[in-house]
C-alpha positions as CSV (number, residue, x, y, z in Angstrom):
1,M,56.2,202.1,243.7
2,V,59.9,202.1,243.9
3,R,60.1,205.5,242.1
4,L,57.7,206.9,244.7
5,I,59.9,205.8,247.5
6,V,63.0,207.2,245.7
7,A,61.2,210.5,245.3
8,F,60.0,210.8,248.9
9,T,63.1,209.7,250.8
10,P,64.9,213.0,250.6
11,L,61.6,214.9,251.3
12,V,60.6,212.9,254.3
13,G,64.1,213.2,255.9
14,A,64.3,216.9,255.2
15,I,61.0,217.5,256.9
16,A,61.3,215.0,259.8
17,F,64.8,216.0,260.9
18,P,64.0,219.6,261.8
19,L,60.7,218.6,263.5
20,L,61.9,215.7,265.6
21,I,65.2,216.9,266.8
22,P,64.1,220.2,268.5
23,T,61.1,218.3,270.0
24,T,63.4,215.7,271.4
25,I,65.8,218.3,272.8
26,E,62.9,220.2,274.4
27,R,61.3,217.1,276.0
28,L,64.3,214.9,276.9
29,G,67.3,217.2,277.0
30,L,70.4,217.9,275.0
31,G,72.1,214.5,275.3
32,P,69.2,212.5,274.0
33,G,68.6,215.1,271.4
34,V,72.1,214.8,270.0
35,L,71.9,211.0,270.1
36,S,68.6,211.0,268.3
37,A,70.0,213.4,265.7
38,L,72.9,211.0,265.1
39,I,70.7,208.0,264.8
40,L,68.1,209.7,262.6
41,S,70.8,211.2,260.3
42,T,72.5,207.8,260.0
43,L,69.2,206.0,259.2
44,W,68.3,208.7,256.6
45,F,71.7,208.4,255.0
46,I,71.4,204.6,254.7
47,A,67.9,205.0,253.3
48,M,69.2,207.5,250.7
49,L,71.9,205.1,249.7
50,R,69.6,202.1,249.5
51,T,67.0,204.0,247.3
52,S,69.4,205.8,245.1
53,E,69.3,205.2,241.4
54,M,72.6,205.2,239.6
55,P,72.8,206.0,235.9
56,H,73.9,203.1,233.6
């Protein structure tokens, strides 16, 4: 199960970011779009760090 999460974390972020940010900018405006891009990229970065596997 953990390997599945590790495998899909980069994929989900790479797909979600380009879909959510332009939609947010279109519906709410540029300010909220930039804020949502900052929040989403920060959460994605944290998720990538938490699920990373370091070699021993």
